[in-house]
C-alpha positions as CSV (number, residue, x, y, z in Angstrom):
1,M,0.0,0.0,0.0
2,L,1.3,3.4,-0.9
3,S,2.1,5.9,1.8
4,Q,0.8,9.4,2.1
5,A,4.2,10.8,1.0
6,Q,4.2,8.6,-2.1
7,R,0.6,9.7,-3.0
8,T,1.6,13.4,-2.5
9,T,4.6,13.0,-4.8
10,I,2.4,11.3,-7.5
11,L,-0.1,14.2,-7.5
12,E,2.6,16.8,-7.6
13,L,4.5,15.2,-10.5
14,H,1.2,14.8,-12.4
15,T,0.5,18.5,-11.9
16,Q,3.9,19.3,-13.4
17,G,3.0,17.3,-16.5
18,V,5.1,14.3,-15.9
19,A,3.8,11.2,-17.7
20,K,2.4,8.3,-15.7
21,R,5.0,5.9,-17.1
22,E,7.8,8.2,-15.9
23,I,6.2,8.6,-12.4
24,A,6.0,4.9,-12.0
25,R,9.6,4.5,-13.1
26,V,10.9,7.1,-10.7
27,L,8.9,5.9,-7.7
28,K,9.5,2.2,-8.7
29,I,5.8,1.3,-8.5
30,S,3.3,0.0,-11.0
31,R,1.4,2.2,-13.5
32,G,-1.9,0.8,-12.2
33,A,-1.0,2.2,-8.7
34,V,-0.3,5.6,-10.2
35,R,-3.7,5.5,-12.0
36,K,-5.6,4.7,-8.8
37,V,-4.0,7.6,-7.0
38,L,-4.8,10.0,-9.8
39,R,-8.4,8.7,-10.0
40,A,-8.9,9.2,-6.2
41,N,-7.1,12.6,-6.4
42,S,-6.4,12.5,-2.7
43,T,-3.3,12.0,-0.5
44,A,-5.2,10.2,2.3
45,V,-4.4,6.6,2.7
46,P,-7.7,4.6,2.3
47,E,-8.8,2.5,5.2
48,M,-8.9,-1.3,4.8
49,N,-12.2,-2.9,5.7
50,R,-11.1,-6.5,5.3
51,A,-13.2,-9.2,7.0
52,Q,-11.4,-11.1,9.7
53,K,-11.6,-14.9,9.5
54,A,-11.6,-15.2,13.3
55,E,-14.6,-12.8,13.8
56,P,-17.3,-15.5,13.6
57,Y,-15.4,-17.4,16.4
58,R,-15.0,-14.4,18.7
59,Q,-17.1,-15.7,21.6
60,Q,-15.6,-19.2,21.3
61,I,-12.1,-17.7,21.4
62,L,-12.9,-15.8,24.6
63,E,-14.2,-18.9,26.3
64,L,-11.3,-21.1,25.2
65,F,-8.8,-18.4,26.2
66,D,-9.9,-18.7,29.8
67,Q,-10.1,-22.5,29.7
68,C,-6.6,-22.9,28.2
69,Q,-5.1,-20.4,30.7
70,G,-4.1,-18.0,27.9
71,N,-2.2,-20.5,25.7
72,L,-3.2,-19.6,22.1
73,V,-1.6,-22.8,20.8
74,R,-4.2,-24.8,22.8
75,V,-7.0,-22.4,21.8
76,H,-6.1,-22.9,18.1
77,E,-6.1,-26.7,18.6
78,E,-9.5,-26.6,20.2
79,L,-10.9,-24.4,17.4
80,L,-9.7,-26.8,14.8
81,A,-11.2,-29.7,16.7
82,A,-14.5,-27.9,16.7
83,G,-14.4,-27.6,12.9
84,A,-13.1,-24.0,12.5
85,E,-11.1,-23.2,9.4
86,L,-8.6,-20.7,10.8
87,S,-4.8,-20.5,10.7
88,Y,-2.7,-19.8,13.8
89,P,-1.3,-16.5,12.5
90,A,-4.9,-15.3,11.8
91,L,-5.8,-16.2,15.4
92,T,-2.9,-14.4,16.9
93,A,-3.5,-11.3,14.7
94,F,-7.1,-11.2,15.8
95,C,-6.3,-11.5,19.5
96,R,-3.6,-8.8,19.1
97,R,-6.0,-6.3,17.4
98,H,-8.8,-6.9,20.0
99,G,-6.5,-7.0,23.1
100,I,-7.2,-10.6,24.0
101,G,-4.3,-11.7,26.2
102,Y,-2.1,-9.0,24.8
103,Q,-0.9,-6.0,26.7
104,P,0.3,-3.1,24.4
105,P,4.0,-2.2,25.1
106,V,4.7,0.7,27.4
107,A,7.4,3.2,26.6
108,A,10.4,2.9,28.9
109,G,11.4,5.9,30.8
110,Q,14.8,7.5,31.1
111,Y,16.8,8.1,34.3
112,D,19.3,10.8,34.7
113,F,21.8,10.9,37.5
114,A,24.1,13.7,38.8
115,P,27.8,12.9,39.5
116,G,28.2,11.1,42.8
117,Q,24.4,10.6,43.2
118,E,24.0,6.9,42.9
119,M,25.8,3.5,42.5
120,Q,23.8,0.4,41.5
121,H,24.6,-3.0,42.8
122,D,23.2,-6.5,41.8
123,T,24.3,-10.1,41.4
124,S,23.7,-12.6,38.6
125,P,24.6,-16.4,38.3
126,H,27.0,-17.4,35.6
127,E,28.8,-20.6,34.5
128,V,32.6,-20.4,34.6
129,S,35.4,-22.9,33.7
130,L,37.3,-22.9,36.9
131,A,40.2,-25.3,37.8
132,G,39.4,-27.5,34.9
133,R,35.6,-27.9,35.4
134,K,32.4,-26.0,35.0
135,R,31.3,-24.1,38.1
136,K,28.3,-22.0,39.0
137,V,29.4,-18.6,40.3
138,Q,27.7,-15.5,41.6
139,T,28.8,-12.4,39.7
140,A,28.5,-9.3,41.8
141,S,28.6,-6.0,39.9
142,A,28.6,-2.3,40.8
143,V,28.2,0.6,38.4
144,L,28.5,4.4,39.0
145,C,25.3,5.7,37.4
146,Y,26.8,8.9,36.0
147,S,30.2,7.8,34.6
148,R,29.2,4.1,34.0
149,M,32.4,2.9,35.7
150,L,32.1,-0.8,36.2
151,W,33.5,-3.1,38.9
152,F,32.6,-6.8,39.3
153,Q,33.9,-9.9,41.2
154,C,32.9,-13.6,41.3
155,Y,32.1,-15.6,44.5
156,P,31.0,-19.2,45.1
157,T,28.1,-17.9,47.2
158,F,26.9,-14.4,48.0
159,Q,25.9,-13.9,51.6
160,R,26.0,-10.8,53.8
161,F,29.7,-11.3,54.5
162,D,30.5,-11.5,50.8
163,C,28.3,-8.4,50.1
164,K,30.3,-6.3,52.6
165,V,33.6,-7.6,51.2
166,F,32.5,-6.8,47.6
167,L,31.2,-3.3,48.4
168,T,34.3,-2.4,50.4
169,E,36.5,-3.4,47.4
170,A,34.2,-1.5,45.0
171,L,34.4,1.7,47.0
172,R,38.2,1.3,47.2
173,Y,38.3,0.8,43.4
174,F,36.1,4.0,42.9
175,S,38.1,5.9,45.6
176,G,34.9,7.1,47.1
177,A,31.2,6.5,47.9
178,T,28.0,7.8,46.3
179,A,25.1,9.2,48.3
180,R,23.0,6.1,47.8
181,V,23.4,2.5,46.6
182,M,20.5,1.0,44.6
183,I,19.8,-2.7,45.2
184,D,17.3,-5.2,43.8
185,N,15.3,-6.0,47.0
186,T,17.9,-8.7,47.9
187,H,17.4,-10.5,51.3
188,V,21.2,-10.0,51.9
189,V,20.4,-6.3,52.6
190,V,16.7,-6.1,53.1
191,L,15.1,-6.8,56.5
192,R,11.5,-6.1,55.4
193,G,9.5,-4.2,52.9
194,S,10.4,-3.4,49.3
195,G,10.9,-0.3,47.1
196,R,10.5,2.9,49.0
197,D,9.3,1.0,52.1
198,M,12.4,-1.2,52.3
199,V,14.1,-1.4,55.7
200,P,17.7,-2.6,55.6
201,V,19.2,-5.1,58.0
202,P,20.8,-3.1,60.9
203,E,24.2,-4.7,60.2
204,M,24.1,-3.5,56.6
205,A,22.7,-0.1,57.6
206,A,25.6,0.4,59.9
207,F,28.0,-0.7,57.2
208,G,26.5,2.0,54.9
209,E,26.8,4.7,57.6
210,R,30.6,3.9,57.9
211,F,31.0,5.0,54.2
212,G,28.3,7.6,54.2
213,F,25.7,6.1,51.9
214,Q,22.2,4.7,52.2
215,F,20.7,1.5,50.7
216,V,17.6,2.1,48.6
217,A,15.6,-0.4,46.6
218,H,13.5,-0.1,43.5
219,A,9.8,-1.2,43.3
220,I,9.3,-4.8,42.5
221,G,8.9,-5.3,38.8
222,D,10.6,-2.0,37.9
223,A,13.7,-3.5,36.4
224,N,14.4,-0.4,34.4
225,R,15.2,1.5,37.6
226,S,18.3,-0.7,38.0
227,G,19.2,-0.7,34.3
228,R,22.7,0.7,34.8
229,V,23.8,-2.5,36.6
230,E,21.6,-5.0,34.7
231,R,23.0,-4.1,31.3
232,P,26.7,-5.1,31.9
233,F,25.8,-8.6,33.0
234,R,25.3,-9.7,29.4
235,F,28.5,-7.9,28.4
236,I,30.4,-9.8,31.2
237,E,29.0,-13.1,30.1
238,G,29.5,-12.6,26.4
239,N,32.9,-10.9,26.5
240,F,34.8,-11.6,29.7
241,L,33.7,-15.2,30.5
242,A,33.3,-16.4,26.9
243,G,36.2,-18.7,26.0
244,R,38.2,-18.0,29.1
245,T,39.4,-20.6,31.7
246,F,40.7,-19.8,35.2
247,S,43.0,-21.7,37.5
248,S,41.6,-20.5,40.8
249,W,39.3,-17.9,42.4
250,E,42.2,-15.6,42.9
251,D,43.1,-15.8,39.2
252,L,39.4,-15.2,38.2
253,N,39.0,-12.1,40.3
254,Q,42.4,-10.7,39.4
255,R,41.7,-11.0,35.7
256,A,38.2,-9.5,36.3
257,R,39.9,-6.4,37.8
258,E,42.2,-6.1,34.8
259,W,39.2,-6.4,32.5
260,C,37.4,-3.7,34.3
261,D,40.4,-1.4,33.9
262,K,40.3,-2.1,30.2
263,V,36.6,-1.6,29.5
264,N,36.4,1.5,31.7
265,S,39.0,3.1,29.5
266,T,37.2,2.2,26.2
267,Y,34.9,4.4,24.3
268,K,31.2,3.5,24.7
269,K,28.8,4.2,21.8
270,H,25.6,4.2,24.0
271,I,27.0,7.1,26.1
272,R,29.3,8.6,23.5
273,A,32.1,8.9,26.0
274,V,34.8,7.0,27.8
275,P,33.8,6.0,31.4
276,R,37.2,6.8,32.8
277,E,37.0,10.4,31.4
278,L,33.5,10.9,32.9
279,F,34.8,9.5,36.2
280,A,37.3,12.3,36.4
281,V,34.3,14.6,36.8
282,E,32.3,12.3,39.1
283,R,35.2,11.5,41.4
284,L,35.2,15.1,42.7
285,H,31.6,14.6,43.9
286,L,32.2,11.2,45.6
287,K,32.3,11.1,49.4
288,P,35.9,10.4,50.6
289,L,36.6,7.1,52.2
290,P,37.3,6.8,56.0
291,A,40.9,7.2,57.0
292,W,40.8,3.6,58.3
293,I,38.7,0.9,56.8
294,P,38.5,-2.2,59.1
295,E,38.8,-5.6,57.4
296,V,35.5,-7.3,56.9
297,Y,35.3,-10.5,59.0
298,R,33.0,-13.2,60.5
299,L,33.4,-14.6,64.0
300,H,32.9,-18.3,64.8
301,Q,33.3,-20.3,68.0
302,R,34.8,-23.8,67.5
303,L,36.0,-26.7,69.7
304,V,39.3,-28.3,68.6
305,D,38.6,-32.0,67.7
306,I,40.6,-35.0,68.8
307,E,42.7,-34.8,65.6
308,G,43.8,-31.2,66.2
309,Y,41.6,-29.5,63.6
310,I,38.7,-27.1,63.6
311,A,35.9,-27.4,61.0
312,L,34.6,-24.3,59.0
313,H,32.4,-24.6,55.9
314,T,33.3,-28.4,55.6
315,N,37.0,-27.5,55.4
316,R,39.3,-28.4,58.3
317,Y,42.2,-26.3,59.5
318,S,45.0,-27.5,61.8
319,V,46.0,-26.1,65.2
320,P,48.8,-27.2,67.6
321,V,48.0,-30.6,69.2
322,D,48.1,-29.1,72.7
323,W,44.9,-27.2,71.8
324,I,42.9,-30.4,71.5
325,G,39.7,-30.1,73.4
326,R,40.0,-26.3,73.9
327,R,37.5,-23.8,72.7
328,V,38.9,-21.3,70.2
329,E,37.7,-18.1,68.4
330,V,37.8,-18.2,64.6
331,R,38.0,-15.0,62.6
332,E,37.2,-15.4,58.9
333,T,38.3,-12.7,56.5
334,K,38.4,-12.5,52.7
335,D,41.8,-14.2,52.4
336,K,42.6,-15.6,55.9
337,I,41.4,-17.8,58.7
338,E,42.7,-16.7,62.0
339,I,42.3,-19.2,64.9
340,Q,43.0,-17.7,68.4
341,L,43.2,-19.6,71.7
342,D,44.2,-16.5,73.8
343,A,45.9,-13.2,73.4
344,R,49.3,-14.7,72.7
345,R,48.5,-17.9,70.7
346,L,47.2,-17.3,67.2
347,V,47.3,-19.5,64.1
348,T,46.7,-18.1,60.5
349,H,45.6,-20.2,57.5
350,R,44.9,-19.2,53.9
351,R,41.1,-19.2,53.4
352,I,39.5,-21.8,51.1
353,A,36.9,-19.8,49.2
354,E,34.3,-22.6,49.0
355,A,33.2,-25.8,50.8
356,E,35.5,-28.4,49.3
357,H,36.0,-30.8,52.3
358,Q,39.7,-30.0,52.3
359,R,42.1,-30.6,55.2
360,I,44.7,-27.8,55.6
361,T,47.6,-28.7,57.8
362,L,50.6,-26.5,58.7
363,V,53.9,-28.3,58.9
364,E,54.7,-27.0,62.4
365,H,51.5,-28.4,63.8
366,R,52.4,-32.0,62.8
367,P,55.9,-33.4,63.4
368,P,57.1,-36.0,60.8
369,R,55.8,-39.5,61.3
370,G,57.9,-41.4,63.9
371,Q,59.2,-38.3,65.5
372,R,57.9,-36.5,68.6
373,A,57.9,-32.8,69.2
374,P,61.2,-31.9,70.8
375,R,61.0,-31.6,74.6
376,P,62.7,-28.8,76.5
377,D,66.2,-29.9,77.5
378,P,66.9,-30.3,80.4
379,H,63.7,-31.8,81.7
380,P,62.1,-29.8,84.5
381,E,62.7,-32.8,86.8
382,E,66.4,-32.9,85.9
383,K,66.8,-29.2,86.5
384,A,65.2,-29.7,90.0
385,I,67.5,-32.6,90.8
386,L,70.7,-30.8,89.8
387,T,69.6,-27.7,91.7
388,A,69.1,-29.6,94.9
389,V,72.0,-32.1,94.6
390,P,74.6,-31.0,91.9
391,E,76.7,-34.2,92.7
392,L,74.1,-36.3,90.9
393,A,74.9,-34.8,87.5
394,E,77.0,-37.7,86.2
395,Y,74.5,-40.3,87.5
396,V,71.6,-38.4,85.9
397,A,73.3,-38.4,82.5
398,G,73.9,-42.1,82.7
399,L,70.3,-42.7,83.8
400,K,68.9,-40.8,80.8
401,Q,70.9,-43.1,78.5
402,R,70.6,-46.5,80.2
403,S,67.3,-46.5,82.2
404,R,64.7,-49.0,81.0
405,K,61.9,-46.6,82.1
406,V,60.7,-43.6,80.3
407,V,63.2,-40.8,81.0
408,T,60.5,-38.5,82.4
409,L,59.3,-41.2,84.8
410,A,62.8,-42.2,85.9
411,L,63.7,-38.6,86.6
412,R,60.5,-38.1,88.6
413,Q,61.3,-41.1,90.7
414,L,64.9,-39.9,91.3
415,L,63.5,-36.5,92.2
416,R,61.3,-38.2,94.8
417,F,64.4,-39.8,96.3
418,V,66.1,-36.4,96.6
419,R,63.1,-34.9,98.3
420,E,62.3,-37.8,100.7
421,Y,65.6,-39.3,101.8
422,P,68.6,-37.8,103.7
423,R,71.4,-36.5,101.6
424,E,74.3,-38.7,102.8
425,P,72.6,-42.1,102.4
426,L,71.4,-40.9,99.0
427,L,74.8,-39.9,97.8
428,G,76.4,-43.0,99.2
429,A,73.9,-45.3,97.5
430,V,74.2,-43.4,94.2
431,R,78.0,-43.6,94.2
432,E,77.9,-47.4,94.8
433,A,75.3,-47.9,92.1
434,A,77.3,-45.8,89.6
435,R,80.4,-47.9,90.4
436,Y,78.6,-51.1,89.3
437,G,76.6,-49.4,86.5
438,L,73.3,-49.9,88.3
439,Y,70.5,-47.8,87.0
440,D,67.5,-49.8,88.3
441,L,65.9,-47.1,90.6
442,D,63.9,-49.7,92.5
443,R,67.1,-51.4,93.6
444,L,68.7,-48.0,94.2
445,E,65.8,-47.2,96.6
446,R,66.4,-50.4,98.6
447,M,70.1,-49.5,98.9
448,I,69.2,-46.1,100.2
449,L,66.8,-47.6,102.7
450,R,69.5,-50.0,104.0
451,R,71.8,-47.1,104.5
452,V,69.1,-45.1,106.3
453,T,68.3,-48.0,108.5
454,R,72.0,-48.6,109.4
455,E,72.9,-45.0,110.0
456,Y,69.7,-43.5,111.5
457,F,68.0,-46.4,113.3
458,L,70.7,-47.8,115.6
459,L,68.9,-50.4,117.9
460,D,70.4,-51.6,121.2
461,R,71.5,-55.2,120.8
462,G,70.5,-57.8,123.5
463,P,72.8,-60.2,125.5
464,E,72.0,-63.0,123.0
465,E,73.2,-60.8,120.1
466,D,76.5,-60.0,122.0
467,D,77.3,-63.7,122.2
């Protein structure tokens, strides 16, 4: 059908004396079409009053539409089963013209932001080739609404702890904070309500106050309100993740940072600018970061098990064996696991990002098989013996080498002799035992007792004994 502009051109050329054949050649239309316009002598496009094949079945279509729960394929099948001669395109065109199950499109609005006014944050699941196998990851993204500066990182899960870690890194990357942070009604931040009535979790509200921003949420279903952060997810999936493999979470997030640096310095057609250049203006309007930003952490209480490990997210981290059965405090940060028994005893491990049922053991916590942890030398018992009776040093050295008992038990028994028996009988018995190479402490004790009896318990002998 010819448009109004074509009809106007035909009438003007005919008024100028141009032949019908020439008009048709210039406009690349048929001569019959030119004749129809000249006969009508009007630029108005005629209305088409074509009968619609679905009109006789209008009431039946309305009933079937409710019965088939709005599925036009099923409506068409039922119409054909009832004997209707109607194509599926004719049915859909009829429903579209009469508004049956069809909502006309609504024009999208446009949001304008001043520098430093808003940052939008959201997450999206993606599939990544990580350490040789496909993994589901949560991609967290943040975008400055004015300059379109992008920052994203990937996590195995995205909980409140991960959210605070991500936002802290994002604000450091942008070197400042906006007045508000727009979120998508996520339970990580939202305590109750939605949209303007959203109330954040007190923990997250306090986190925002530290950096000087407020969390706000858009109305449910109003996805256009967070369009600044929604748009880059497809770009990340189709550009950054496509065809790339990563050896670890650290490798993935480091390369994500490098990619952000690259795309933020690239010209964008949809904004007709380079985000990094617009950021030079926006940075002046961002709120400065605090002089000291504390490290984000989670606290856990654990009991050291009988094997000398504590369990955290299915992973097990070693501690010194003398901590077995003790209650410890575990501080989990982005990269570290700190296990603290008291103010002076602290163990630090590299954090495993996800639950992998791994066992992480530090070398100093487990001596090589067949070896014991070195004991302090000298033994506390040996030190006490030599302090009280220095003359026993040579015998103690021989006892440690030749005693059949455990050295500690032998030294404890000898220390008992020192504390319970007189000095002279003890030294005499020890000298005699050393002369014969005797290191059996039970026999040594009997020798000491004989000397004590002979020297300290002198009994008067009777007449019979004198004879």
